[in-house]
C-alpha atoms as one frame of an Amber mdcrd trajectory, in Angstrom:
protein
 -11.518  22.156 -17.193 -14.245  24.928 -15.181 -16.406  23.468 -12.540 -18.991
  25.357 -10.147 -19.719  23.964  -6.520 -23.151  23.810  -5.835 -24.718  25.333
  -2.575 -22.980  22.558  -0.724 -19.718  24.098  -2.017 -19.206  20.028  -3.901
 -18.208  19.434  -7.238 -18.231  16.679  -9.380 -15.475  15.513 -11.371 -15.585
  13.713 -14.488 -14.971  10.203 -15.538 -11.970  11.312 -17.100 -10.590  12.311
 -13.455 -10.676   8.158 -12.835 -12.108   8.769  -9.395 -14.566   6.821  -8.382
 -16.830   6.979  -5.672 -15.935   5.649  -2.521 -11.698   6.213  -3.554 -10.253
   8.242  -0.779  -8.514  11.415  -1.510  -6.546  13.401  -0.018  -7.123  17.404
  -0.347  -4.133  19.767  -0.113  -4.754  23.625   0.080  -1.632  25.256  -1.604
  -0.275  28.603  -0.303  -1.297  30.490  -3.302  -4.840  29.259  -3.178  -4.292
  26.095  -5.812  -6.318  22.817  -4.461  -4.757  19.436  -5.038  -6.827  16.300
  -5.185  -4.787  13.545  -5.241  -5.655   9.697  -5.041  -4.655   7.915  -1.962
  -4.870   4.265  -0.754  -4.887   4.280   2.592  -3.256   1.809   4.649  -5.109
   0.652   8.155  -2.672   1.153  10.971  -1.932  -2.358  11.913  -0.105  -2.628
   8.290   1.976   0.741   8.894   4.800  -1.392   9.692   4.901  -3.065   6.222
   5.803   0.332   4.431   8.869   1.620   6.571  11.639   1.839   4.685  13.744
  -0.921   5.991  10.682  -3.333   4.966   9.819  -2.130   1.361  13.601  -2.811
   0.929  13.693  -5.978   3.092  10.331  -7.288   0.754  11.879  -5.693  -2.618
  15.289  -7.429  -2.291  12.760 -11.210  -0.619  11.235 -11.100  -4.022  14.519
 -10.827  -6.311  16.179 -13.417  -4.069  17.839 -16.180  -6.643  17.242 -19.305
  -4.168  14.425 -21.750  -4.517  11.298 -21.567  -2.216  11.183 -24.685   0.104
   7.910 -26.282   0.132   6.336 -27.341   3.568   3.960 -30.283   2.903   2.940
 -31.265   6.379   4.012 -30.969  10.276   7.248 -32.913  10.154   8.664 -30.740
   7.116   7.594 -27.876   8.924  10.085 -29.198  12.354  12.703 -30.093   9.774
  12.620 -26.272   8.368  12.194 -24.679  11.738  15.478 -26.861  13.836  17.468
 -25.594  10.663  16.181 -21.798  11.459  16.843 -21.983  14.746  20.706 -23.122
  14.445  19.629 -26.474  15.549  20.697 -28.606  12.957
């Protein structure tokens, strides 16, 4: 696909590129001069901890945990659960 830049060095991407207005794109210029546009989903700094290898593995493991979930409906249930987790029970 041939594209031309305008006077401000901009190009218009066709709809089939799947990039919408406001999308974040990483631009990479390769050693041979080719340009790669890579759609990305930026992660806020305060959420970067969740994107470490260890955190991703822990999240994946928790999603495959066969044990039933515990439903906490009131403060008494929460206190019992907290006591169990802290080893008091």
